[in-house]
C-alpha beads as a LAMMPS data file, in Angstrom:
LAMMPS data file: protein, C-alpha beads

197 atoms
196 bonds

1 atom types
1 bond types

-500.0 500.0 xlo xhi
-500.0 500.0 ylo yhi
-500.0 500.0 zlo zhi

Masses

1 110.0

Atoms # bond

1 1 1 93.026 -477.819 -36.227
2 1 1 93.034 -473.847 -36.699
3 1 1 97.099 -474.095 -37.279
4 1 1 96.063 -476.573 -39.927
5 1 1 93.794 -474.162 -41.755
6 1 1 96.222 -471.181 -41.622
7 1 1 98.901 -473.411 -43.023
8 1 1 96.737 -474.405 -45.651
9 1 1 95.351 -470.619 -46.561
10 1 1 99.173 -469.869 -46.251
11 1 1 99.718 -472.220 -49.069
12 1 1 97.038 -471.183 -51.232
13 1 1 98.048 -467.774 -51.408
14 1 1 101.850 -468.532 -51.731
15 1 1 100.810 -470.199 -54.655
16 1 1 98.532 -467.758 -56.097
17 1 1 101.489 -465.404 -55.796
18 1 1 103.515 -467.609 -57.341
19 1 1 101.177 -468.080 -60.459
20 1 1 100.764 -464.409 -60.857
21 1 1 104.292 -463.439 -60.816
22 1 1 104.686 -466.483 -63.749
23 1 1 101.515 -464.795 -65.516
24 1 1 103.058 -461.219 -65.088
25 1 1 106.589 -462.618 -66.378
26 1 1 104.913 -464.109 -69.165
27 1 1 102.990 -460.957 -69.984
28 1 1 106.017 -458.761 -69.877
29 1 1 108.091 -461.202 -71.680
30 1 1 105.126 -461.325 -74.528
31 1 1 105.111 -457.584 -74.699
32 1 1 108.980 -457.085 -75.214
33 1 1 108.911 -459.687 -77.961
34 1 1 106.239 -457.751 -79.316
35 1 1 108.089 -454.228 -79.347
36 1 1 111.554 -456.339 -80.319
37 1 1 109.583 -457.717 -83.574
38 1 1 108.084 -454.292 -84.299
39 1 1 111.353 -452.435 -84.360
40 1 1 112.684 -455.379 -86.553
41 1 1 109.842 -454.988 -88.934
42 1 1 110.638 -451.058 -89.818
43 1 1 113.975 -451.971 -89.941
44 1 1 114.093 -454.822 -92.466
45 1 1 111.567 -452.476 -94.028
46 1 1 113.308 -449.400 -94.465
47 1 1 116.466 -451.817 -95.608
48 1 1 114.140 -453.180 -98.518
49 1 1 113.066 -449.821 -99.562
50 1 1 116.508 -448.794 -99.651
51 1 1 117.745 -451.509 -101.867
52 1 1 114.442 -450.688 -103.899
53 1 1 115.309 -447.144 -104.144
54 1 1 118.975 -447.653 -105.110
55 1 1 117.695 -450.271 -107.930
56 1 1 115.669 -447.564 -109.349
57 1 1 118.276 -445.085 -109.015
58 1 1 120.655 -447.105 -110.904
59 1 1 118.359 -447.660 -113.767
60 1 1 117.438 -444.029 -114.222
61 1 1 121.261 -443.083 -113.823
62 1 1 121.797 -445.581 -116.585
63 1 1 119.316 -444.517 -119.317
64 1 1 120.324 -440.989 -118.332
65 1 1 123.885 -441.792 -119.282
66 1 1 123.151 -444.009 -122.446
67 1 1 120.525 -441.099 -123.684
68 1 1 122.958 -438.406 -123.667
69 1 1 126.919 -438.198 -123.883
70 1 1 128.026 -435.774 -121.119
71 1 1 131.532 -435.734 -121.601
72 1 1 134.212 -437.601 -119.814
73 1 1 133.990 -435.866 -116.450
74 1 1 130.665 -435.793 -115.955
75 1 1 130.143 -439.430 -117.331
76 1 1 132.755 -440.509 -114.252
77 1 1 130.414 -438.696 -111.784
78 1 1 127.449 -440.654 -113.504
79 1 1 129.364 -444.220 -112.837
80 1 1 130.844 -443.074 -109.516
81 1 1 126.898 -442.723 -108.325
82 1 1 126.012 -445.802 -109.852
83 1 1 128.937 -447.950 -107.929
84 1 1 127.720 -445.978 -105.239
85 1 1 124.291 -446.942 -105.588
86 1 1 125.399 -450.481 -106.458
87 1 1 127.297 -450.785 -103.500
88 1 1 124.553 -449.161 -101.044
89 1 1 121.873 -451.886 -102.247
90 1 1 124.351 -454.954 -101.168
91 1 1 125.025 -453.053 -97.625
92 1 1 121.490 -453.179 -97.445
93 1 1 120.982 -457.028 -98.472
94 1 1 123.579 -457.735 -96.185
95 1 1 122.031 -455.457 -93.206
96 1 1 118.774 -457.829 -93.920
97 1 1 120.751 -461.077 -93.769
98 1 1 122.208 -460.298 -90.500
99 1 1 118.481 -459.199 -89.018
100 1 1 117.120 -462.519 -90.535
101 1 1 119.629 -464.455 -88.464
102 1 1 117.860 -463.060 -85.036
103 1 1 115.470 -465.124 -84.100
104 1 1 113.873 -465.248 -80.698
105 1 1 113.999 -468.896 -80.130
106 1 1 117.893 -467.987 -80.130
107 1 1 119.623 -467.501 -77.101
108 1 1 119.004 -464.000 -75.834
109 1 1 122.799 -463.423 -75.750
110 1 1 122.939 -464.603 -78.990
111 1 1 120.564 -462.244 -80.103
112 1 1 122.173 -459.257 -78.496
113 1 1 125.557 -460.151 -80.215
114 1 1 123.751 -460.047 -83.525
115 1 1 122.150 -456.751 -83.134
116 1 1 125.512 -455.344 -81.924
117 1 1 126.966 -456.507 -84.929
118 1 1 124.528 -454.942 -86.935
119 1 1 124.492 -451.788 -85.049
120 1 1 128.998 -451.871 -85.649
121 1 1 127.954 -452.777 -89.552
122 1 1 125.555 -449.433 -89.569
123 1 1 127.794 -447.275 -88.440
124 1 1 130.555 -448.118 -90.464
125 1 1 127.926 -447.945 -93.441
126 1 1 127.138 -444.648 -92.416
127 1 1 130.718 -443.031 -92.404
128 1 1 131.655 -444.860 -95.844
129 1 1 128.046 -443.631 -97.312
130 1 1 128.578 -440.101 -95.927
131 1 1 132.025 -439.751 -97.084
132 1 1 130.850 -441.004 -100.480
133 1 1 128.380 -438.400 -100.720
134 1 1 130.395 -435.689 -99.966
135 1 1 132.870 -436.996 -102.797
136 1 1 129.646 -436.531 -105.127
137 1 1 128.553 -433.468 -104.163
138 1 1 132.037 -432.135 -104.491
139 1 1 132.354 -433.818 -108.031
140 1 1 128.722 -432.186 -108.777
141 1 1 129.933 -428.962 -108.012
142 1 1 132.952 -428.846 -109.869
143 1 1 130.980 -429.958 -113.079
144 1 1 128.773 -427.278 -112.594
145 1 1 131.406 -424.404 -112.192
146 1 1 133.434 -426.092 -115.212
147 1 1 129.712 -426.076 -117.030
148 1 1 129.567 -422.569 -119.301
149 1 1 126.361 -420.705 -118.704
150 1 1 125.429 -422.702 -115.343
151 1 1 121.800 -421.449 -114.752
152 1 1 120.903 -419.944 -110.951
153 1 1 118.003 -422.412 -110.500
154 1 1 120.621 -425.741 -111.070
155 1 1 122.385 -423.825 -108.152
156 1 1 119.381 -423.223 -106.169
157 1 1 118.289 -426.828 -107.087
158 1 1 121.928 -428.438 -106.002
159 1 1 121.808 -426.310 -102.633
160 1 1 118.192 -427.672 -101.472
161 1 1 119.200 -431.304 -102.499
162 1 1 121.870 -431.101 -100.167
163 1 1 119.828 -429.674 -97.415
164 1 1 117.137 -432.120 -98.117
165 1 1 119.760 -435.147 -98.338
166 1 1 121.703 -433.838 -94.964
167 1 1 118.106 -433.544 -93.321
168 1 1 117.246 -437.152 -94.725
169 1 1 120.378 -438.568 -93.552
170 1 1 120.083 -437.364 -90.251
171 1 1 116.323 -438.403 -89.825
172 1 1 117.549 -441.695 -91.333
173 1 1 120.220 -442.699 -88.837
174 1 1 118.958 -441.083 -85.747
175 1 1 114.843 -441.683 -86.276
176 1 1 115.212 -445.209 -88.392
177 1 1 118.328 -447.328 -87.064
178 1 1 119.290 -445.588 -83.816
179 1 1 116.079 -445.727 -82.190
180 1 1 115.119 -449.107 -83.021
181 1 1 118.267 -450.937 -82.519
182 1 1 118.002 -449.058 -78.740
183 1 1 114.559 -449.921 -78.638
184 1 1 115.176 -453.972 -79.931
185 1 1 118.880 -453.625 -77.673
186 1 1 116.854 -452.325 -74.420
187 1 1 114.087 -455.202 -74.953
188 1 1 116.548 -457.988 -75.122
189 1 1 118.218 -456.685 -71.987
190 1 1 115.294 -456.776 -70.027
191 1 1 114.130 -460.106 -71.248
192 1 1 117.592 -461.527 -70.024
193 1 1 117.051 -460.091 -66.778
194 1 1 113.751 -461.739 -67.013
195 1 1 115.403 -465.146 -67.660
196 1 1 118.033 -464.603 -65.182
197 1 1 115.366 -464.035 -62.339

Bonds

1 1 1 2
2 1 2 3
3 1 3 4
4 1 4 5
5 1 5 6
6 1 6 7
7 1 7 8
8 1 8 9
9 1 9 10
10 1 10 11
11 1 11 12
12 1 12 13
13 1 13 14
14 1 14 15
15 1 15 16
16 1 16 17
17 1 17 18
18 1 18 19
19 1 19 20
20 1 20 21
21 1 21 22
22 1 22 23
23 1 23 24
24 1 24 25
25 1 25 26
26 1 26 27
27 1 27 28
28 1 28 29
29 1 29 30
30 1 30 31
31 1 31 32
32 1 32 33
33 1 33 34
34 1 34 35
35 1 35 36
36 1 36 37
37 1 37 38
38 1 38 39
39 1 39 40
40 1 40 41
41 1 41 42
42 1 42 43
43 1 43 44
44 1 44 45
45 1 45 46
46 1 46 47
47 1 47 48
48 1 48 49
49 1 49 50
50 1 50 51
51 1 51 52
52 1 52 53
53 1 53 54
54 1 54 55
55 1 55 56
56 1 56 57
57 1 57 58
58 1 58 59
59 1 59 60
60 1 60 61
61 1 61 62
62 1 62 63
63 1 63 64
64 1 64 65
65 1 65 66
66 1 66 67
67 1 67 68
68 1 68 69
69 1 69 70
70 1 70 71
71 1 71 72
72 1 72 73
73 1 73 74
74 1 74 75
75 1 75 76
76 1 76 77
77 1 77 78
78 1 78 79
79 1 79 80
80 1 80 81
81 1 81 82
82 1 82 83
83 1 83 84
84 1 84 85
85 1 85 86
86 1 86 87
87 1 87 88
88 1 88 89
89 1 89 90
90 1 90 91
91 1 91 92
92 1 92 93
93 1 93 94
94 1 94 95
95 1 95 96
96 1 96 97
97 1 97 98
98 1 98 99
99 1 99 100
100 1 100 101
101 1 101 102
102 1 102 103
103 1 103 104
104 1 104 105
105 1 105 106
106 1 106 107
107 1 107 108
108 1 108 109
109 1 109 110
110 1 110 111
111 1 111 112
112 1 112 113
113 1 113 114
114 1 114 115
115 1 115 116
116 1 116 117
117 1 117 118
118 1 118 119
119 1 119 120
120 1 120 121
121 1 121 122
122 1 122 123
123 1 123 124
124 1 124 125
125 1 125 126
126 1 126 127
127 1 127 128
128 1 128 129
129 1 129 130
130 1 130 131
131 1 131 132
132 1 132 133
133 1 133 134
134 1 134 135
135 1 135 136
136 1 136 137
137 1 137 138
138 1 138 139
139 1 139 140
140 1 140 141
141 1 141 142
142 1 142 143
143 1 143 144
144 1 144 145
145 1 145 146
146 1 146 147
147 1 147 148
148 1 148 149
149 1 149 150
150 1 150 151
151 1 151 152
152 1 152 153
153 1 153 154
154 1 154 155
155 1 155 156
156 1 156 157
157 1 157 158
158 1 158 159
159 1 159 160
160 1 160 161
161 1 161 162
162 1 162 163
163 1 163 164
164 1 164 165
165 1 165 166
166 1 166 167
167 1 167 168
168 1 168 169
169 1 169 170
170 1 170 171
171 1 171 172
172 1 172 173
173 1 173 174
174 1 174 175
175 1 175 176
176 1 176 177
177 1 177 178
178 1 178 179
179 1 179 180
180 1 180 181
181 1 181 182
182 1 182 183
183 1 183 184
184 1 184 185
185 1 185 186
186 1 186 187
187 1 187 188
188 1 188 189
189 1 189 190
190 1 190 191
191 1 191 192
192 1 192 193
193 1 193 194
194 1 194 195
195 1 195 196
196 1 196 197
């Protein structure tokens, strides 16, 4: 009789432990999904913001270019900047489309693959964008050197813009993309480990 009671108690404790493990796994999974969703939202919102800024800048440059004639060299710089902004807006839209394919009802391996693809896309875009910006800055400096009576405040404005732009580009990549992508990948890897156990 005592042995039967002991066996029942042991089975009851074992069942409770299994239920607790399942509840703990469900809570951890929910936390990881919430963490990933928050990081996705940040990146998507930033890409939407990038599209809005690019389109606004295109409108401003187009308005400025049609309002005054700057000569062929400076007009070429304006056109280069407009093309760069159009390409940037299209890349941001493509990034949003990639991120919208990620869905937590998909298999985790598929989501990991999509996030890694997005990560590679962001790195490639960064290299192209930085190269284009360096060329654009060089063209602006040449245009300023060719301009007669270039005021000191314009040189200071260019220098400050380059410094602020460099800091902004570093922050954008490290804090916006790198940090959130790493967070998403880490959460997905942990979810994968949970599913496998």
